[in-house]
C-alpha positions as CSV (number, residue, x, y, z in Angstrom):
1,M,-71.9,-30.1,-126.8
2,A,-73.5,-31.5,-129.9
3,K,-74.2,-35.2,-130.1
4,R,-72.3,-37.2,-132.7
5,G,-73.6,-39.9,-134.9
6,G,-76.5,-38.1,-136.6
7,F,-80.1,-38.5,-135.6
8,P,-81.3,-39.4,-132.1
9,G,-82.0,-43.1,-131.9
10,G,-79.7,-43.8,-134.8
11,G,-82.5,-44.2,-137.3
12,I,-84.3,-42.1,-139.9
13,P,-86.1,-39.2,-138.3
14,G,-89.9,-39.4,-138.4
15,N,-90.2,-36.5,-140.9
16,M,-87.8,-38.1,-143.3
17,N,-89.6,-41.5,-142.9
18,N,-92.9,-39.8,-143.7
19,L,-91.3,-38.0,-146.7
20,M,-90.1,-41.3,-148.1
21,K,-93.5,-42.9,-147.7
22,Q,-95.1,-40.0,-149.4
23,A,-92.6,-40.2,-152.3
24,Q,-93.3,-43.9,-152.7
25,R,-97.0,-43.3,-152.7
26,M,-96.6,-40.5,-155.3
27,Q,-94.5,-42.9,-157.4
28,R,-97.2,-45.5,-157.4
29,Q,-99.8,-42.9,-158.3
30,M,-97.6,-41.6,-161.1
31,E,-97.3,-45.2,-162.5
32,E,-101.1,-45.7,-162.2
33,N,-101.8,-42.4,-164.0
34,Q,-99.3,-43.3,-166.7
35,K,-101.0,-46.7,-167.3
36,E,-104.4,-44.9,-167.4
37,L,-103.2,-42.3,-169.8
38,E,-101.7,-45.0,-172.1
39,S,-105.1,-46.7,-172.3
40,K,-106.8,-43.5,-173.6
41,E,-107.2,-42.2,-177.1
42,F,-107.2,-38.6,-178.3
43,S,-108.7,-37.5,-181.6
44,A,-108.5,-34.3,-183.6
45,S,-109.9,-33.1,-186.9
46,S,-108.8,-30.7,-189.6
47,G,-110.3,-29.4,-192.8
48,G,-113.7,-29.0,-191.2
49,G,-113.7,-32.7,-190.2
50,A,-112.4,-34.0,-193.5
51,V,-109.4,-35.6,-191.7
52,T,-109.5,-37.1,-188.3
53,V,-106.4,-38.6,-186.5
54,T,-106.5,-40.6,-183.3
55,V,-103.5,-41.1,-181.2
56,S,-103.0,-43.2,-178.0
57,G,-101.5,-42.1,-174.7
58,K,-98.4,-44.0,-175.8
59,K,-97.9,-41.3,-178.5
60,E,-98.8,-43.7,-181.4
61,V,-101.1,-42.9,-184.3
62,V,-104.0,-45.3,-183.9
63,S,-106.1,-44.3,-186.9
64,V,-106.5,-41.8,-189.7
65,K,-109.9,-41.2,-191.2
66,L,-110.4,-39.3,-194.5
67,S,-113.6,-38.1,-196.1
68,E,-113.9,-38.9,-199.8
69,E,-114.1,-35.3,-200.8
70,V,-110.6,-34.5,-199.4
71,V,-108.9,-37.2,-201.5
72,D,-108.0,-35.2,-204.6
73,P,-105.2,-36.8,-206.7
74,D,-104.4,-33.3,-208.1
75,D,-103.9,-31.9,-204.6
76,I,-102.1,-34.5,-202.5
77,E,-100.2,-31.7,-200.7
78,M,-103.3,-30.3,-199.1
79,L,-104.3,-33.8,-197.8
80,E,-100.8,-34.2,-196.3
81,D,-101.0,-30.9,-194.6
82,L,-104.5,-31.8,-193.2
83,I,-103.2,-35.1,-191.8
84,V,-100.2,-33.4,-190.2
85,A,-102.4,-30.7,-188.6
86,A,-104.8,-33.2,-187.2
87,A,-102.0,-35.5,-185.9
88,N,-100.3,-32.6,-184.2
89,E,-103.5,-31.4,-182.6
90,A,-104.3,-35.0,-181.3
91,L,-100.8,-35.3,-179.8
92,R,-101.2,-31.8,-178.2
93,K,-104.4,-33.0,-176.6
94,M,-102.7,-36.1,-175.3
95,E,-99.8,-34.0,-173.8
96,E,-102.2,-31.6,-172.2
97,A,-104.0,-34.5,-170.5
98,S,-100.7,-35.9,-169.3
99,T,-99.6,-32.5,-167.9
100,E,-103.0,-32.1,-166.2
101,A,-102.8,-35.5,-164.6
102,M,-99.3,-34.8,-163.3
103,S,-100.3,-31.4,-162.0
104,K,-103.1,-32.9,-160.0
105,L,-100.8,-35.5,-158.6
106,T,-98.0,-33.1,-157.6
107,G,-100.5,-30.4,-156.3
108,G,-98.9,-27.7,-158.5
109,L,-95.3,-28.4,-157.4
110,G,-94.2,-28.1,-161.0
111,A,-91.2,-30.0,-162.1
112,L,-90.4,-32.2,-159.1
113,G,-86.8,-32.6,-159.9
114,G,-85.9,-29.0,-160.5
115,G,-87.2,-27.6,-157.2
116,L,-85.7,-30.1,-154.9
117,G,-82.0,-29.8,-155.7
118,G,-81.2,-32.4,-158.4
119,G,-84.3,-34.4,-158.5
120,L,-85.6,-37.5,-156.8
121,P,-84.4,-41.0,-157.7
122,F,-87.8,-42.3,-159.0
């Protein structure tokens, strides 16, 4: 005959308690990694270094640097394209660093929410 009332002792079983502690520790580490990432800057250049864009870990453009030779009033379109290319590459670098930090934290578990049936509440 099975016992009623759930787990022996009426509390959370040891494994579940350990899992909750691990989840809380992982949440703190995720928050620390996010703060660290937000404090970093990522730069990328285009046009052979004629345009350099720097973005923060908060996905904000911090600076745009242009060399004099790329500023041609008769070809503004080329300058715009170079700025877009450099900005997109800088953002890609930032996203790559973010993904790498998360991968180290989760130990390659992938998307935490998808593999555990609906996600975790943190």
